[in-house]
PyMOL Python script that loads the backbone (N, CA, C, O; Angstrom):
from pymol import cmd

cmd.read_pdbstr("""\
ATOM      1  N   MET A   1       0.796  -1.172   0.260  1.00  0.00           N
ATOM      2  CA  MET A   1       0.176   0.040   0.009  1.00  0.00           C
ATOM      3  C   MET A   1       0.814   1.453  -0.273  1.00  0.00           C
ATOM      4  O   MET A   1       1.981   1.469   0.119  1.00  0.00           O
ATOM      5  N   LEU A   2       0.503   2.362  -0.700  1.00  0.00           N
ATOM      6  CA  LEU A   2       1.198   3.456  -0.719  1.00  0.00           C
ATOM      7  C   LEU A   2       1.312   4.120   0.239  1.00  0.00           C
ATOM      8  O   LEU A   2       0.515   3.821   1.127  1.00  0.00           O
ATOM      9  N   LYS A   3       2.164   5.145   0.520  1.00  0.00           N
ATOM     10  CA  LYS A   3       1.928   6.252   1.507  1.00  0.00           C
ATOM     11  C   LYS A   3       2.341   7.454   1.063  1.00  0.00           C
ATOM     12  O   LYS A   3       2.932   7.631  -0.002  1.00  0.00           O
ATOM     13  N   VAL A   4       1.960   8.537   2.082  1.00  0.00           N
ATOM     14  CA  VAL A   4       2.604   9.883   1.541  1.00  0.00           C
ATOM     15  C   VAL A   4       4.527   9.680   1.722  1.00  0.00           C
ATOM     16  O   VAL A   4       5.223   9.085   2.545  1.00  0.00           O
ATOM     17  N   GLY A   5       4.765  10.322   0.776  1.00  0.00           N
ATOM     18  CA  GLY A   5       6.322  10.524   0.424  1.00  0.00           C
ATOM     19  C   GLY A   5       6.967   9.627  -0.615  1.00  0.00           C
ATOM     20  O   GLY A   5       8.146   9.743  -0.947  1.00  0.00           O
ATOM     21  N   ASP A   6       5.788   8.360  -1.312  1.00  0.00           N
ATOM     22  CA  ASP A   6       5.873   7.736  -2.011  1.00  0.00           C
ATOM     23  C   ASP A   6       6.054   8.485  -3.418  1.00  0.00           C
ATOM     24  O   ASP A   6       5.297   9.399  -3.743  1.00  0.00           O
ATOM     25  N   ILE A   7       7.114   8.036  -4.241  1.00  0.00           N
ATOM     26  CA  ILE A   7       7.360   8.427  -5.641  1.00  0.00           C
ATOM     27  C   ILE A   7       6.656   7.657  -6.472  1.00  0.00           C
ATOM     28  O   ILE A   7       6.601   6.432  -6.363  1.00  0.00           O
ATOM     29  N   LEU A   8       5.989   8.425  -7.483  1.00  0.00           N
ATOM     30  CA  LEU A   8       5.569   7.767  -8.841  1.00  0.00           C
ATOM     31  C   LEU A   8       5.899   8.510 -10.193  1.00  0.00           C
ATOM     32  O   LEU A   8       6.099   9.721 -10.097  1.00  0.00           O
ATOM     33  N   TYR A   9       5.970   8.007 -11.279  1.00  0.00           N
ATOM     34  CA  TYR A   9       6.001   8.262 -12.261  1.00  0.00           C
ATOM     35  C   TYR A   9       4.965   8.069 -13.258  1.00  0.00           C
ATOM     36  O   TYR A   9       4.400   6.984 -13.393  1.00  0.00           O
ATOM     37  N   ALA A  10       4.704   9.081 -13.952  1.00  0.00           N
ATOM     38  CA  ALA A  10       3.316   9.004 -14.968  1.00  0.00           C
ATOM     39  C   ALA A  10       3.703   8.587 -16.536  1.00  0.00           C
ATOM     40  O   ALA A  10       4.580   9.043 -17.270  1.00  0.00           O
ATOM     41  N   LYS A  11       2.721   7.552 -16.764  1.00  0.00           N
ATOM     42  CA  LYS A  11       2.892   6.714 -17.465  1.00  0.00           C
ATOM     43  C   LYS A  11       2.209   7.332 -18.813  1.00  0.00           C
ATOM     44  O   LYS A  11       2.462   6.915 -19.943  1.00  0.00           O
ATOM     45  N   ARG A  12       1.230   8.478 -18.489  1.00  0.00           N
ATOM     46  CA  ARG A  12       0.521   8.983 -19.558  1.00  0.00           C
ATOM     47  C   ARG A  12       0.574  10.730 -19.365  1.00  0.00           C
ATOM     48  O   ARG A  12       0.515  11.411 -18.341  1.00  0.00           O
ATOM     49  N   LYS A  13       0.702  11.096 -20.727  1.00  0.00           N
ATOM     50  CA  LYS A  13       0.638  12.639 -20.635  1.00  0.00           C
ATOM     51  C   LYS A  13      -0.942  13.185 -20.745  1.00  0.00           C
ATOM     52  O   LYS A  13      -1.657  12.948 -21.718  1.00  0.00           O
ATOM     53  N   VAL A  14      -1.342  13.928 -19.618  1.00  0.00           N
ATOM     54  CA  VAL A  14      -2.785  14.495 -19.889  1.00  0.00           C
ATOM     55  C   VAL A  14      -2.498  15.943 -19.946  1.00  0.00           C
ATOM     56  O   VAL A  14      -2.219  16.498 -18.883  1.00  0.00           O
ATOM     57  N   ASP A  15      -2.526  16.617 -21.014  1.00  0.00           N
ATOM     58  CA  ASP A  15      -2.648  17.927 -21.840  1.00  0.00           C
ATOM     59  C   ASP A  15      -1.416  18.708 -20.733  1.00  0.00           C
ATOM     60  O   ASP A  15      -0.384  18.082 -20.976  1.00  0.00           O
ATOM     61  N   LEU A  16      -1.197  19.439 -19.994  1.00  0.00           N
ATOM     62  CA  LEU A  16      -0.283  20.232 -19.189  1.00  0.00           C
ATOM     63  C   LEU A  16      -0.456  19.834 -17.933  1.00  0.00           C
ATOM     64  O   LEU A  16       0.079  20.570 -17.103  1.00  0.00           O
ATOM     65  N   GLN A  17      -1.123  18.757 -17.453  1.00  0.00           N
ATOM     66  CA  GLN A  17      -1.322  18.318 -16.235  1.00  0.00           C
ATOM     67  C   GLN A  17      -0.141  17.117 -15.842  1.00  0.00           C
ATOM     68  O   GLN A  17       0.748  17.318 -15.015  1.00  0.00           O
ATOM     69  N   LEU A  18      -0.287  16.039 -16.479  1.00  0.00           N
ATOM     70  CA  LEU A  18       1.037  15.217 -16.134  1.00  0.00           C
ATOM     71  C   LEU A  18       1.928  15.053 -17.353  1.00  0.00           C
ATOM     72  O   LEU A  18       1.667  15.241 -18.541  1.00  0.00           O
ATOM     73  N   THR A  19       3.045  14.656 -16.758  1.00  0.00           N
ATOM     74  CA  THR A  19       4.022  14.596 -17.910  1.00  0.00           C
ATOM     75  C   THR A  19       4.606  13.396 -17.948  1.00  0.00           C
ATOM     76  O   THR A  19       4.848  12.982 -16.814  1.00  0.00           O
ATOM     77  N   ILE A  20       4.972  12.576 -18.930  1.00  0.00           N
ATOM     78  CA  ILE A  20       5.297  11.247 -18.982  1.00  0.00           C
ATOM     79  C   ILE A  20       6.989  11.105 -18.385  1.00  0.00           C
ATOM     80  O   ILE A  20       7.938  11.831 -18.682  1.00  0.00           O
ATOM     81  N   ASP A  21       6.972  10.207 -17.685  1.00  0.00           N
ATOM     82  CA  ASP A  21       8.104  10.073 -16.890  1.00  0.00           C
ATOM     83  C   ASP A  21       8.785  10.723 -15.438  1.00  0.00           C
ATOM     84  O   ASP A  21       9.672  10.366 -14.661  1.00  0.00           O
ATOM     85  N   LYS A  22       7.773  11.967 -15.550  1.00  0.00           N
ATOM     86  CA  LYS A  22       7.935  12.923 -14.623  1.00  0.00           C
ATOM     87  C   LYS A  22       7.691  12.432 -13.103  1.00  0.00           C
ATOM     88  O   LYS A  22       6.659  11.777 -12.957  1.00  0.00           O
ATOM     89  N   THR A  23       8.395  12.621 -12.069  1.00  0.00           N
ATOM     90  CA  THR A  23       8.242  12.139 -10.900  1.00  0.00           C
ATOM     91  C   THR A  23       6.831  13.077 -10.149  1.00  0.00           C
ATOM     92  O   THR A  23       6.726  14.286 -10.353  1.00  0.00           O
ATOM     93  N   TYR A  24       6.112  12.525  -9.531  1.00  0.00           N
ATOM     94  CA  TYR A  24       5.014  12.689  -8.733  1.00  0.00           C
ATOM     95  C   TYR A  24       5.164  11.816  -7.393  1.00  0.00           C
ATOM     96  O   TYR A  24       5.489  10.641  -7.221  1.00  0.00           O
ATOM     97  N   THR A  25       4.709  13.116  -6.284  1.00  0.00           N
ATOM     98  CA  THR A  25       5.026  12.638  -4.710  1.00  0.00           C
ATOM     99  C   THR A  25       3.505  12.370  -4.228  1.00  0.00           C
ATOM    100  O   THR A  25       2.580  13.116  -4.550  1.00  0.00           O
ATOM    101  N   ILE A  26       3.359  11.285  -3.466  1.00  0.00           N
ATOM    102  CA  ILE A  26       2.074  11.454  -2.907  1.00  0.00           C
ATOM    103  C   ILE A  26       1.888  12.205  -1.626  1.00  0.00           C
ATOM    104  O   ILE A  26       2.458  12.178  -0.536  1.00  0.00           O
ATOM    105  N   VAL A  27       1.188  12.682  -1.984  1.00  0.00           N
ATOM    106  CA  VAL A  27       1.277  14.195  -0.838  1.00  0.00           C
ATOM    107  C   VAL A  27      -0.065  14.036   0.418  1.00  0.00           C
ATOM    108  O   VAL A  27      -0.092  14.447   1.578  1.00  0.00           O
ATOM    109  N   TYR A  28      -0.964  13.368  -0.281  1.00  0.00           N
ATOM    110  CA  TYR A  28      -1.986  12.802   1.100  1.00  0.00           C
ATOM    111  C   TYR A  28      -2.367  11.356   0.696  1.00  0.00           C
ATOM    112  O   TYR A  28      -1.899  10.825  -0.311  1.00  0.00           O
ATOM    113  N   THR A  29      -3.227  10.755   1.520  1.00  0.00           N
ATOM    114  CA  THR A  29      -3.833   9.934   1.443  1.00  0.00           C
ATOM    115  C   THR A  29      -5.195   9.703   2.372  1.00  0.00           C
ATOM    116  O   THR A  29      -5.324  10.159   3.508  1.00  0.00           O
ATOM    117  N   ARG A  30      -5.919   9.119   1.857  1.00  0.00           N
ATOM    118  CA  ARG A  30      -7.413   9.198   2.473  1.00  0.00           C
ATOM    119  C   ARG A  30      -7.646   8.586   3.731  1.00  0.00           C
ATOM    120  O   ARG A  30      -8.634   8.658   4.462  1.00  0.00           O
ATOM    121  N   ASN A  31      -6.453   7.901   3.883  1.00  0.00           N
ATOM    122  CA  ASN A  31      -6.323   7.164   5.584  1.00  0.00           C
ATOM    123  C   ASN A  31      -5.551   7.848   6.576  1.00  0.00           C
ATOM    124  O   ASN A  31      -5.308   7.434   7.710  1.00  0.00           O
ATOM    125  N   ASP A  32      -5.101   9.172   5.946  1.00  0.00           N
ATOM    126  CA  ASP A  32      -4.725  10.031   6.987  1.00  0.00           C
ATOM    127  C   ASP A  32      -5.882  10.575   7.814  1.00  0.00           C
ATOM    128  O   ASP A  32      -7.024  10.651   7.359  1.00  0.00           O
ATOM    129  N   LEU A  33      -5.531  10.968   9.099  1.00  0.00           N
ATOM    130  CA  LEU A  33      -6.721  11.512   9.758  1.00  0.00           C
ATOM    131  C   LEU A  33      -7.431  12.562   9.213  1.00  0.00           C
ATOM    132  O   LEU A  33      -8.652  12.718   9.188  1.00  0.00           O
ATOM    133  N   LYS A  34      -6.707  13.145   8.854  1.00  0.00           N
ATOM    134  CA  LYS A  34      -7.490  14.974   8.440  1.00  0.00           C
ATOM    135  C   LYS A  34      -8.388  14.491   7.199  1.00  0.00           C
ATOM    136  O   LYS A  34      -9.212  15.308   6.787  1.00  0.00           O
ATOM    137  N   PHE A  35      -8.301  13.115   6.499  1.00  0.00           N
ATOM    138  CA  PHE A  35      -9.224  13.199   5.297  1.00  0.00           C
ATOM    139  C   PHE A  35     -10.315  11.928   5.519  1.00  0.00           C
ATOM    140  O   PHE A  35     -11.346  11.765   4.866  1.00  0.00           O
ATOM    141  N   SER A  36      -9.712  10.891   6.841  1.00  0.00           N
ATOM    142  CA  SER A  36     -10.762   9.516   6.793  1.00  0.00           C
ATOM    143  C   SER A  36     -11.872  10.072   7.584  1.00  0.00           C
ATOM    144  O   SER A  36     -11.695  11.040   8.324  1.00  0.00           O
ATOM    145  N   VAL A  37     -13.083   9.450   7.442  1.00  0.00           N
ATOM    146  CA  VAL A  37     -14.198   9.713   8.024  1.00  0.00           C
ATOM    147  C   VAL A  37     -14.769   8.282   8.160  1.00  0.00           C
ATOM    148  O   VAL A  37     -15.095   7.573   7.209  1.00  0.00           O
ATOM    149  N   VAL A  38     -14.840   7.976   9.375  1.00  0.00           N
ATOM    150  CA  VAL A  38     -15.415   6.456   9.901  1.00  0.00           C
ATOM    151  C   VAL A  38     -16.582   6.349   9.068  1.00  0.00           C
ATOM    152  O   VAL A  38     -17.194   7.385   8.811  1.00  0.00           O
ATOM    153  N   GLY A  39     -17.018   5.143   8.565  1.00  0.00           N
ATOM    154  CA  GLY A  39     -18.095   4.952   7.832  1.00  0.00           C
ATOM    155  C   GLY A  39     -18.467   5.522   6.570  1.00  0.00           C
ATOM    156  O   GLY A  39     -19.517   5.344   5.952  1.00  0.00           O
ATOM    157  N   SER A  40     -17.437   6.260   6.248  1.00  0.00           N
ATOM    158  CA  SER A  40     -17.921   7.111   4.921  1.00  0.00           C
ATOM    159  C   SER A  40     -17.629   6.109   3.705  1.00  0.00           C
ATOM    160  O   SER A  40     -16.847   5.159   3.720  1.00  0.00           O
ATOM    161  N   LYS A  41     -18.369   6.505   2.742  1.00  0.00           N
ATOM    162  CA  LYS A  41     -17.905   5.434   1.213  1.00  0.00           C
ATOM    163  C   LYS A  41     -16.589   6.003   0.967  1.00  0.00           C
ATOM    164  O   LYS A  41     -16.081   5.562  -0.064  1.00  0.00           O
ATOM    165  N   TRP A  42     -15.955   6.766   1.539  1.00  0.00           N
ATOM    166  CA  TRP A  42     -14.596   7.707   1.123  1.00  0.00           C
ATOM    167  C   TRP A  42     -13.691   7.090   1.805  1.00  0.00           C
ATOM    168  O   TRP A  42     -12.528   7.363   1.504  1.00  0.00           O
ATOM    169  N   ASP A  43     -13.958   5.954   3.058  1.00  0.00           N
ATOM    170  CA  ASP A  43     -13.187   5.595   4.075  1.00  0.00           C
ATOM    171  C   ASP A  43     -11.941   4.715   3.322  1.00  0.00           C
ATOM    172  O   ASP A  43     -11.603   3.781   4.049  1.00  0.00           O
ATOM    173  N   GLU A  44     -11.228   4.768   2.143  1.00  0.00           N
ATOM    174  CA  GLU A  44     -10.309   4.068   1.355  1.00  0.00           C
ATOM    175  C   GLU A  44      -9.269   4.762   1.685  1.00  0.00           C
ATOM    176  O   GLU A  44      -9.256   5.881   2.197  1.00  0.00           O
ATOM    177  N   ALA A  45      -8.039   3.833   1.273  1.00  0.00           N
ATOM    178  CA  ALA A  45      -6.661   4.461   1.260  1.00  0.00           C
ATOM    179  C   ALA A  45      -6.192   4.914  -0.028  1.00  0.00           C
ATOM    180  O   ALA A  45      -5.144   4.676  -0.629  1.00  0.00           O
ATOM    181  N   ASP A  46      -7.329   5.710  -0.358  1.00  0.00           N
ATOM    182  CA  ASP A  46      -7.078   6.610  -1.934  1.00  0.00           C
ATOM    183  C   ASP A  46      -5.603   7.038  -1.847  1.00  0.00           C
ATOM    184  O   ASP A  46      -5.010   6.873  -0.781  1.00  0.00           O
ATOM    185  N   ILE A  47      -4.969   7.587  -2.924  1.00  0.00           N
ATOM    186  CA  ILE A  47      -3.646   8.670  -2.885  1.00  0.00           C
ATOM    187  C   ILE A  47      -3.724   9.677  -3.533  1.00  0.00           C
ATOM    188  O   ILE A  47      -4.306   9.538  -4.609  1.00  0.00           O
ATOM    189  N   CYS A  48      -3.227  11.019  -3.212  1.00  0.00           N
ATOM    190  CA  CYS A  48      -3.343  12.320  -3.917  1.00  0.00           C
ATOM    191  C   CYS A  48      -1.858  12.561  -4.522  1.00  0.00           C
ATOM    192  O   CYS A  48      -0.924  12.075  -3.883  1.00  0.00           O
ATOM    193  N   ILE A  49      -1.640  13.119  -5.448  1.00  0.00           N
ATOM    194  CA  ILE A  49      -0.789  13.995  -5.691  1.00  0.00           C
ATOM    195  C   ILE A  49      -1.077  15.334  -6.626  1.00  0.00           C
ATOM    196  O   ILE A  49      -2.101  15.637  -7.238  1.00  0.00           O
ATOM    197  N   LEU A  50       0.213  16.038  -6.516  1.00  0.00           N
ATOM    198  CA  LEU A  50      -0.280  17.339  -7.258  1.00  0.00           C
ATOM    199  C   LEU A  50       0.108  17.437  -8.735  1.00  0.00           C
ATOM    200  O   LEU A  50       1.298  17.476  -9.049  1.00  0.00           O
ATOM    201  N   ASP A  51      -0.607  17.467  -9.404  1.00  0.00           N
ATOM    202  CA  ASP A  51      -0.331  17.887 -11.049  1.00  0.00           C
ATOM    203  C   ASP A  51       0.504  18.815 -11.242  1.00  0.00           C
ATOM    204  O   ASP A  51       0.781  19.553 -10.296  1.00  0.00           O
ATOM    205  N   ASP A  52       1.100  19.003 -12.489  1.00  0.00           N
ATOM    206  CA  ASP A  52       2.145  19.677 -13.224  1.00  0.00           C
ATOM    207  C   ASP A  52       1.371  21.323 -12.448  1.00  0.00           C
ATOM    208  O   ASP A  52       2.184  22.124 -11.986  1.00  0.00           O
ATOM    209  N   GLU A  53       0.659  21.491 -12.413  1.00  0.00           N
ATOM    210  CA  GLU A  53      -0.143  23.146 -12.151  1.00  0.00           C
ATOM    211  C   GLU A  53      -0.541  23.188 -10.606  1.00  0.00           C
ATOM    212  O   GLU A  53      -0.962  24.249 -10.144  1.00  0.00           O
ATOM    213  N   GLY A  54      -0.412  22.009  -9.760  1.00  0.00           N
ATOM    214  CA  GLY A  54      -0.420  21.749  -8.480  1.00  0.00           C
ATOM    215  C   GLY A  54      -1.882  21.949  -8.067  1.00  0.00           C
ATOM    216  O   GLY A  54      -2.347  22.787  -7.294  1.00  0.00           O
ATOM    217  N   THR A  55      -2.515  20.962  -8.779  1.00  0.00           N
ATOM    218  CA  THR A  55      -4.077  20.759  -8.598  1.00  0.00           C
ATOM    219  C   THR A  55      -3.952  19.416  -7.813  1.00  0.00           C
ATOM    220  O   THR A  55      -2.912  18.788  -8.013  1.00  0.00           O
ATOM    221  N   ASN A  56      -4.725  18.967  -7.080  1.00  0.00           N
ATOM    222  CA  ASN A  56      -4.938  17.664  -6.185  1.00  0.00           C
ATOM    223  C   ASN A  56      -5.646  16.988  -7.208  1.00  0.00           C
ATOM    224  O   ASN A  56      -6.702  17.371  -7.710  1.00  0.00           O
ATOM    225  N   TRP A  57      -4.707  15.472  -7.631  1.00  0.00           N
ATOM    226  CA  TRP A  57      -5.676  14.259  -8.349  1.00  0.00           C
ATOM    227  C   TRP A  57      -5.646  12.964  -7.300  1.00  0.00           C
ATOM    228  O   TRP A  57      -4.635  12.598  -6.701  1.00  0.00           O
ATOM    229  N   TRP A  58      -6.742  12.449  -7.216  1.00  0.00           N
ATOM    230  CA  TRP A  58      -6.835  11.719  -6.162  1.00  0.00           C
ATOM    231  C   TRP A  58      -6.887  10.154  -7.208  1.00  0.00           C
ATOM    232  O   TRP A  58      -7.436  10.197  -8.309  1.00  0.00           O
ATOM    233  N   PHE A  59      -6.411   9.181  -6.814  1.00  0.00           N
ATOM    234  CA  PHE A  59      -6.685   7.945  -7.519  1.00  0.00           C
ATOM    235  C   PHE A  59      -6.260   6.764  -6.221  1.00  0.00           C
ATOM    236  O   PHE A  59      -5.373   6.787  -5.367  1.00  0.00           O
ATOM    237  N   GLY A  60      -7.306   5.800  -6.530  1.00  0.00           N
ATOM    238  CA  GLY A  60      -7.500   4.812  -5.802  1.00  0.00           C
ATOM    239  C   GLY A  60      -6.506   3.842  -5.699  1.00  0.00           C
ATOM    240  O   GLY A  60      -5.731   3.915  -6.652  1.00  0.00           O
ATOM    241  N   GLN A  61      -6.255   3.029  -4.964  1.00  0.00           N
ATOM    242  CA  GLN A  61      -5.249   2.005  -4.604  1.00  0.00           C
ATOM    243  C   GLN A  61      -5.447   1.112  -5.558  1.00  0.00           C
ATOM    244  O   GLN A  61      -6.235   1.329  -6.478  1.00  0.00           O
ATOM    245  N   ILE A  62      -4.665  -0.139  -5.433  1.00  0.00           N
ATOM    246  CA  ILE A  62      -4.716  -1.275  -6.274  1.00  0.00           C
ATOM    247  C   ILE A  62      -5.800  -1.909  -5.607  1.00  0.00           C
ATOM    248  O   ILE A  62      -5.671  -2.222  -4.424  1.00  0.00           O
ATOM    249  N   GLY A  63      -6.969  -2.158  -6.295  1.00  0.00           N
ATOM    250  CA  GLY A  63      -8.229  -3.018  -6.021  1.00  0.00           C
ATOM    251  C   GLY A  63      -9.588  -2.060  -6.025  1.00  0.00           C
ATOM    252  O   GLY A  63     -10.742  -2.443  -5.827  1.00  0.00           O
ATOM    253  N   SER A  64      -9.176  -0.839  -6.278  1.00  0.00           N
ATOM    254  CA  SER A  64      -9.912   0.164  -6.385  1.00  0.00           C
ATOM    255  C   SER A  64     -10.682   0.697  -7.567  1.00  0.00           C
ATOM    256  O   SER A  64     -10.118   0.374  -8.613  1.00  0.00           O
ATOM    257  N   SER A  65     -11.651   1.323  -7.736  1.00  0.00           N
ATOM    258  CA  SER A  65     -11.881   1.998  -9.241  1.00  0.00           C
ATOM    259  C   SER A  65     -10.779   3.216  -9.133  1.00  0.00           C
ATOM    260  O   SER A  65     -10.189   3.719  -8.177  1.00  0.00           O
ATOM    261  N   GLU A  66     -10.773   3.486 -10.700  1.00  0.00           N
ATOM    262  CA  GLU A  66      -9.361   4.355 -11.192  1.00  0.00           C
ATOM    263  C   GLU A  66      -8.306   4.428 -10.192  1.00  0.00           C
ATOM    264  O   GLU A  66      -7.977   5.308  -9.396  1.00  0.00           O
ATOM    265  N   CYS A  67      -7.773   3.014 -10.507  1.00  0.00           N
ATOM    266  CA  CYS A  67      -6.514   2.721  -9.802  1.00  0.00           C
ATOM    267  C   CYS A  67      -5.281   3.314 -10.377  1.00  0.00           C
ATOM    268  O   CYS A  67      -4.992   3.351 -11.573  1.00  0.00           O
ATOM    269  N   TRP A  68      -4.458   3.860  -9.193  1.00  0.00           N
ATOM    270  CA  TRP A  68      -3.180   4.459  -9.562  1.00  0.00           C
ATOM    271  C   TRP A  68      -2.344   4.069 -10.893  1.00  0.00           C
ATOM    272  O   TRP A  68      -1.850   4.757 -11.786  1.00  0.00           O
ATOM    273  N   THR A  69      -2.392   2.704 -10.654  1.00  0.00           N
ATOM    274  CA  THR A  69      -1.694   1.890 -11.697  1.00  0.00           C
ATOM    275  C   THR A  69      -2.078   2.017 -13.184  1.00  0.00           C
ATOM    276  O   THR A  69      -1.236   1.819 -14.059  1.00  0.00           O
ATOM    277  N   GLY A  70      -3.232   2.315 -13.439  1.00  0.00           N
ATOM    278  CA  GLY A  70      -3.509   2.840 -14.665  1.00  0.00           C
ATOM    279  C   GLY A  70      -2.969   4.193 -15.420  1.00  0.00           C
ATOM    280  O   GLY A  70      -3.120   4.359 -16.631  1.00  0.00           O
ATOM    281  N   TRP A  71      -2.235   5.267 -14.445  1.00  0.00           N
ATOM    282  CA  TRP A  71      -1.657   6.429 -14.740  1.00  0.00           C
ATOM    283  C   TRP A  71      -0.310   6.480 -14.291  1.00  0.00           C
ATOM    284  O   TRP A  71       0.209   7.464 -14.818  1.00  0.00           O
ATOM    285  N   PHE A  72       0.505   5.874 -13.558  1.00  0.00           N
ATOM    286  CA  PHE A  72       1.496   5.791 -13.077  1.00  0.00           C
ATOM    287  C   PHE A  72       2.325   4.453 -12.635  1.00  0.00           C
ATOM    288  O   PHE A  72       1.701   3.506 -12.157  1.00  0.00           O
ATOM    289  N   TYR A  73       3.823   4.389 -12.812  1.00  0.00           N
ATOM    290  CA  TYR A  73       4.472   3.510 -12.178  1.00  0.00           C
ATOM    291  C   TYR A  73       4.924   4.023 -10.955  1.00  0.00           C
ATOM    292  O   TYR A  73       5.111   5.195 -10.626  1.00  0.00           O
ATOM    293  N   SER A  74       5.147   2.467 -10.018  1.00  0.00           N
ATOM    294  CA  SER A  74       5.974   2.870  -8.851  1.00  0.00           C
ATOM    295  C   SER A  74       7.673   3.163  -9.335  1.00  0.00           C
ATOM    296  O   SER A  74       8.260   2.845 -10.370  1.00  0.00           O
ATOM    297  N   GLU A  75       8.065   3.775  -8.320  1.00  0.00           N
ATOM    298  CA  GLU A  75       9.381   4.143  -8.455  1.00  0.00           C
ATOM    299  C   GLU A  75      10.113   2.979  -8.637  1.00  0.00           C
ATOM    300  O   GLU A  75      11.099   3.176  -9.348  1.00  0.00           O
ATOM    301  N   LYS A  76       9.990   1.860  -8.257  1.00  0.00           N
ATOM    302  CA  LYS A  76      10.597   0.821  -8.201  1.00  0.00           C
ATOM    303  C   LYS A  76      10.593  -0.096  -9.695  1.00  0.00           C
ATOM    304  O   LYS A  76      11.536  -0.730 -10.169  1.00  0.00           O
ATOM    305  N   GLU A  77       9.072   0.083 -10.301  1.00  0.00           N
ATOM    306  CA  GLU A  77       8.932  -0.406 -11.444  1.00  0.00           C
ATOM    307  C   GLU A  77       9.601   0.449 -12.376  1.00  0.00           C
ATOM    308  O   GLU A  77      10.240  -0.181 -13.219  1.00  0.00           O
ATOM    309  N   TRP A  78       9.657   1.936 -12.498  1.00  0.00           N
ATOM    310  CA  TRP A  78       9.970   2.514 -13.294  1.00  0.00           C
ATOM    311  C   TRP A  78      11.787   2.564 -13.202  1.00  0.00           C
ATOM    312  O   TRP A  78      12.556   2.736 -14.148  1.00  0.00           O
ATOM    313  N   LYS A  79      11.992   2.439 -12.348  1.00  0.00           N
ATOM    314  CA  LYS A  79      13.727   2.245 -12.141  1.00  0.00           C
ATOM    315  C   LYS A  79      14.268   0.535 -12.698  1.00  0.00           C
ATOM    316  O   LYS A  79      15.436   0.167 -12.821  1.00  0.00           O
ATOM    317  N   ARG A  80      13.351  -0.065 -12.891  1.00  0.00           N
ATOM    318  CA  ARG A  80      13.445  -1.551 -13.514  1.00  0.00           C
ATOM    319  C   ARG A  80      13.386  -1.522 -15.216  1.00  0.00           C
ATOM    320  O   ARG A  80      14.110  -2.124 -16.010  1.00  0.00           O
ATOM    321  N   ASN A  81      12.369  -0.692 -15.450  1.00  0.00           N
ATOM    322  CA  ASN A  81      11.950  -0.591 -17.036  1.00  0.00           C
ATOM    323  C   ASN A  81      13.465   0.136 -17.389  1.00  0.00           C
ATOM    324  O   ASN A  81      14.224  -0.504 -18.117  1.00  0.00           O
ATOM    325  N   LYS A  82      13.869   1.370 -16.913  1.00  0.00           N
ATOM    326  CA  LYS A  82      14.947   2.029 -17.467  1.00  0.00           C
ATOM    327  C   LYS A  82      15.993   0.928 -17.377  1.00  0.00           C
ATOM    328  O   LYS A  82      16.633   0.636 -18.387  1.00  0.00           O
ATOM    329  N   ASN A  83      16.164   0.411 -16.426  1.00  0.00           N
ATOM    330  CA  ASN A  83      17.718  -0.273 -16.617  1.00  0.00           C
ATOM    331  C   ASN A  83      17.391  -1.364 -17.474  1.00  0.00           C
ATOM    332  O   ASN A  83      18.439  -1.841 -17.910  1.00  0.00           O
ATOM    333  N   LEU A  84      16.368  -1.975 -17.911  1.00  0.00           N
ATOM    334  CA  LEU A  84      16.304  -3.231 -19.070  1.00  0.00           C
ATOM    335  C   LEU A  84      16.246  -2.319 -20.272  1.00  0.00           C
ATOM    336  O   LEU A  84      16.740  -2.721 -21.325  1.00  0.00           O
ATOM    337  N   GLU A  85      15.834  -1.444 -20.224  1.00  0.00           N
ATOM    338  CA  GLU A  85      15.850  -0.551 -21.733  1.00  0.00           C
ATOM    339  C   GLU A  85      17.130  -0.004 -21.872  1.00  0.00           C
ATOM    340  O   GLU A  85      17.507   0.061 -23.042  1.00  0.00           O
ATOM    341  N   ASP A  86      18.140   0.529 -20.776  1.00  0.00           N
ATOM    342  CA  ASP A  86      19.282   0.748 -20.779  1.00  0.00           C
ATOM    343  C   ASP A  86      20.250  -0.555 -21.214  1.00  0.00           C
ATOM    344  O   ASP A  86      21.227  -0.298 -21.916  1.00  0.00           O
ATOM    345  N   LEU A  87      20.035  -1.767 -20.866  1.00  0.00           N
ATOM    346  CA  LEU A  87      20.767  -2.700 -21.240  1.00  0.00           C
ATOM    347  C   LEU A  87      20.195  -3.284 -22.607  1.00  0.00           C
ATOM    348  O   LEU A  87      20.729  -4.307 -23.035  1.00  0.00           O
ATOM    349  N   GLY A  88      19.113  -2.691 -23.349  1.00  0.00           N
ATOM    350  CA  GLY A  88      18.562  -2.940 -24.421  1.00  0.00           C
ATOM    351  C   GLY A  88      17.725  -4.275 -24.589  1.00  0.00           C
ATOM    352  O   GLY A  88      17.549  -4.960 -25.596  1.00  0.00           O
ATOM    353  N   ILE A  89      17.234  -4.444 -23.217  1.00  0.00           N
ATOM    354  CA  ILE A  89      16.078  -5.751 -23.084  1.00  0.00           C
ATOM    355  C   ILE A  89      14.914  -5.036 -23.426  1.00  0.00           C
ATOM    356  O   ILE A  89      13.824  -5.609 -23.456  1.00  0.00           O
TER     357      ILE A  89
END
""", "prot")
cmd.dss("prot")
cmd.show_as("cartoon", "prot")
cmd.util.cbc("prot")
cmd.orient("prot")
C-alpha cells in the first residue's frame, strides 16, 4: 500500500497536467486522519498527487476504481524498466 512521500512516475501525458516519466510525490492519502471519515464511502486508502499545475488528483489503491496503476509506475517499476531499456532488453 502506498503512503505519503512515495514517488510515482507518470505513464500517460494529460494535456498540461501530467508529464510522462516525471516524478510525482504522494502528498495525501484518504487514510490520513484529516481525510478519513469513519463509515464514509470514501474511507479508503486513496492517494493524492499534485499535478504540474499544483492541483490535487486522487487515485484509488490497487483493487479500487480508477487505480493509480493505470496512470503511473511505482518508483521501483520505473527504475527496473529504465535499467532494462539501458541494457537493450
